Structures are given as structure tokens and as C-alpha cells.
MARPA-930222 format. One record per residue (C-alpha): x, y, z; residue number from 0. Coordinates in nm, 2 decimals, m for minus. Last residue first. Layout:
N
- X_Y_Z_NUM
...
This chain:
82
- 2.49_m4.25_3.61_81
- 2.21_m4.50_3.66_80
- 2.06_m4.50_4.00_79
- 1.94_m4.86_4.12_78
- 1.58_m4.99_4.10_77
- 1.72_m5.28_3.88_76
- 1.53_m5.15_3.58_75
- 1.76_m4.84_3.61_74
- 1.64_m4.53_3.80_73
- 1.73_m4.18_3.68_72
- 1.82_m3.92_3.96_71
- 1.74_m3.56_3.87_70
- 1.92_m3.28_4.04_69
- 1.68_m2.97_4.06_68
- 1.72_m2.73_3.77_67
- 1.94_m2.43_3.82_66
- 1.74_m2.14_3.91_65
- 1.70_m1.85_3.66_64
- 1.73_m1.49_3.80_63
- 1.39_m1.35_3.86_62
- 1.30_m1.08_3.60_61
- 1.41_m0.71_3.66_60
- 1.10_m0.50_3.72_59
- 0.99_m0.26_3.44_58
- 0.72_m0.45_3.32_57
- 0.56_m0.41_2.98_56
- 0.19_m0.49_2.95_55
- 0.13_m0.19_2.72_54
- m0.09_m0.03_2.94_53
- 0.19_m0.06_3.24_52
- 0.43_0.10_3.00_51
- 0.21_0.41_2.92_50
- 0.14_0.45_3.29_49
- 0.52_0.46_3.35_48
- 0.59_0.68_3.05_47
- 0.31_0.95_3.14_46
- 0.34_1.15_2.80_45
- 0.40_1.51_2.80_44
- 0.22_1.68_2.51_43
- 0.34_2.03_2.41_42
- 0.11_2.29_2.23_41
- 0.00_2.44_2.54_40
- 0.06_2.20_2.81_39
- m0.11_1.86_2.71_38
- m0.09_1.58_2.96_37
- m0.06_1.21_2.84_36
- m0.18_0.87_2.87_35
- m0.17_0.71_2.53_34
- m0.50_0.59_2.38_33
- m0.65_0.94_2.37_32
- m0.66_0.94_1.98_31
- m0.45_1.26_1.95_30
- m0.21_1.13_2.22_29
- m0.19_0.79_2.05_28
- m0.12_0.93_1.71_27
- 0.15_1.15_1.87_26
- 0.30_0.83_2.03_25
- 0.27_0.61_1.74_24
- 0.41_0.87_1.49_23
- 0.70_0.95_1.75_22
- 0.79_0.57_1.71_21
- 0.82_0.36_2.03_20
- 1.16_0.27_2.17_19
- 1.04_0.35_2.53_18
- 1.30_0.60_2.64_17
- 1.40_0.75_2.31_16
- 1.04_0.80_2.21_15
- 0.96_0.92_2.54_14
- 1.21_1.20_2.51_13
- 1.08_1.30_2.19_12
- 0.72_1.29_2.28_11
- 0.78_1.49_2.58_10
- 0.84_1.32_2.92_9
- 0.64_1.27_3.23_8
- 0.72_1.02_3.48_7
- 1.06_1.14_3.51_6
- 1.34_0.85_3.47_5
- 1.64_0.82_3.72_4
- 1.91_0.71_3.51_3
- 1.97_0.31_3.47_2
- 1.86_0.34_3.10_1
- 1.53_0.21_2.95_0
């Protein structure tokens, strides 16, 4: 998703671009009731944050990787080896 402010409800075409899911998948999901949406007249508005939560996709940034702790290997004599 882009860094722009996202609206929670998007048309199928907009949600397709935002999520990367196909228009076919989103349309069929609306008809089957598996994609969270609202219908206004003939237009389906998909609740994108709820859809991403139901798919198990998080929108949060992952935590940065920490460097590993320094590991000291002990030789047979009990002294650290380089």
C-alpha cells in the first residue's frame, strides 16, 4: 500500500490496486459475502482494513532486526577463542 492516507471503503477497482487482489476475487467475495463490503446502488464499496485483517495481513511495520548478541566460544582450556 502507498503512504497516502487510505480511505477505509473503496470501490472494487480501487481496492484491487490497493491490495493487489484481483477484481474477480473481490467481486466474487462480495457476491458470496466473504469480503466485507457495503453496496450502494450498483456499486460495491469494500472495507479494505477489515479485508486485510480477515486475510491476516498486518499493516504495521515489522520491528527492525536486532544484531545478534556477541557470542564467545570457549576453548578446551576454558579460555575464549578468537
